[in-house]
C-alpha positions as CSV (number, residue, x, y, z in Angstrom):
1,M,1.8,132.1,-163.0
2,V,2.2,135.8,-162.4
3,N,5.0,136.6,-159.9
4,D,5.1,139.4,-157.4
5,D,7.0,141.6,-159.9
6,N,4.3,141.0,-162.6
7,S,6.5,138.7,-164.7
8,F,5.0,135.5,-165.9
9,D,6.7,132.2,-165.1
10,F,5.7,129.7,-167.7
11,R,7.6,126.7,-166.2
12,R,4.6,125.4,-164.3
13,I,2.5,125.3,-167.4
14,G,5.3,123.6,-169.3
15,Q,5.5,121.0,-166.5
16,E,1.8,120.3,-166.7
17,I,2.0,120.0,-170.5
18,K,4.7,117.4,-170.1
19,R,2.9,115.5,-167.3
20,K,-0.3,115.3,-169.3
21,R,1.4,114.4,-172.6
22,K,3.1,111.5,-170.8
23,E,-0.1,110.5,-169.1
24,L,-1.7,110.2,-172.5
25,G,1.2,108.0,-173.7
26,M,2.6,110.4,-176.3
27,T,6.2,110.9,-177.0
28,R,7.4,114.5,-177.4
29,T,7.9,113.8,-181.1
30,Q,4.3,112.5,-181.5
31,F,2.9,115.5,-179.6
32,A,5.0,118.0,-181.5
33,E,3.6,116.6,-184.7
34,K,0.1,116.7,-183.4
35,V,0.4,120.5,-182.6
36,D,2.5,121.2,-185.7
37,R,5.7,122.2,-184.0
38,G,9.2,120.8,-183.8
39,E,10.3,118.5,-181.0
40,K,13.0,121.0,-179.8
41,H,10.4,123.7,-179.6
42,M,8.2,121.5,-177.4
43,E,11.2,120.6,-175.3
44,N,11.9,124.2,-174.6
45,I,8.2,124.8,-173.6
46,E,8.0,121.7,-171.4
47,N,11.4,121.9,-169.7
48,Y,12.6,125.6,-169.8
49,G,9.4,127.6,-169.7
50,K,9.6,129.0,-173.2
51,F,6.5,131.0,-174.0
52,P,4.5,129.6,-176.9
53,S,2.3,131.8,-179.1
54,V,-1.2,132.2,-178.0
55,G,-2.4,130.1,-180.9
56,L,0.0,127.3,-180.0
57,L,-1.0,127.4,-176.4
58,F,-4.6,126.9,-177.3
59,R,-3.8,124.0,-179.6
60,I,-1.7,122.4,-176.8
61,A,-4.5,122.8,-174.3
62,K,-7.1,121.4,-176.7
63,A,-4.9,118.5,-177.7
64,L,-4.3,117.6,-174.1
65,N,-7.8,118.5,-172.8
66,I,-6.4,120.7,-170.0
67,S,-7.5,124.0,-168.6
68,L,-4.8,126.6,-168.3
69,D,-6.9,129.0,-166.1
70,Q,-5.3,128.0,-162.8
71,Y,-1.8,128.7,-164.2
72,I,-2.8,132.0,-165.8
73,F,-5.2,133.4,-163.2
74,G,-4.0,131.5,-160.1
75,A,-5.8,128.8,-158.3
76,D,-7.6,131.2,-155.9
77,S,-9.5,132.8,-158.8
78,I,-10.9,129.6,-160.3
79,S,-14.3,128.8,-158.9
80,K,-14.8,125.6,-161.0
81,S,-12.5,122.7,-161.5
82,T,-11.5,121.5,-164.9
83,A,-13.8,118.5,-164.6
84,R,-16.8,120.7,-163.7
85,R,-16.2,123.0,-166.6
86,Q,-15.9,120.0,-168.9
87,A,-19.2,118.7,-167.6
88,D,-20.8,122.1,-168.1
89,A,-19.7,122.1,-171.7
90,A,-21.0,118.6,-172.3
91,L,-24.4,119.5,-170.8
92,D,-24.8,122.5,-173.1
93,S,-25.6,120.3,-176.0
94,L,-28.3,118.2,-174.2
95,T,-32.1,118.6,-174.5
96,D,-34.2,119.5,-171.5
97,A,-35.4,115.9,-171.3
98,E,-31.8,114.6,-171.3
99,L,-30.9,117.2,-168.7
100,A,-33.7,116.0,-166.5
101,C,-32.3,112.5,-166.6
102,I,-28.9,113.8,-165.6
103,V,-30.3,115.8,-162.7
104,Q,-32.1,112.7,-161.5
105,M,-28.9,110.6,-161.8
106,A,-27.0,113.2,-159.8
107,K,-29.7,113.1,-157.0
108,E,-29.4,109.3,-156.9
109,L,-25.6,109.5,-156.7
110,R,-25.9,111.9,-153.7
111,K,-28.2,109.5,-152.0
112,L,-25.6,106.7,-152.4
113,R,-23.0,108.9,-150.6
114,E,-25.3,109.7,-147.7
115,P,-25.2,107.4,-144.7
116,E,-28.4,105.5,-144.1
117,G,-30.2,107.0,-141.1
């Protein structure tokens, strides 16, 4: 997150990395191996806000399936949630016929949410 003095505080991203890693049931050692870094390096990122390289940051985000947009650009500048962006990416590979099925399913789900009148 960018602070008022234009410095970047990486601690929030490190905390999110740690939270998501634990949610996925990985030890820090397992995760460090997965992203090809040492355990101490990952500890410094997670706990002390150490800046990873851009390449490592992308590998971490991909391995944990998280979006870093809200931490880099701020929550106010994000118009779509992570779940919505993931759904958009999944829909990109579908055919028009498959998309028509998804649209119909979404309409039916909306109907289920609406109170009967």
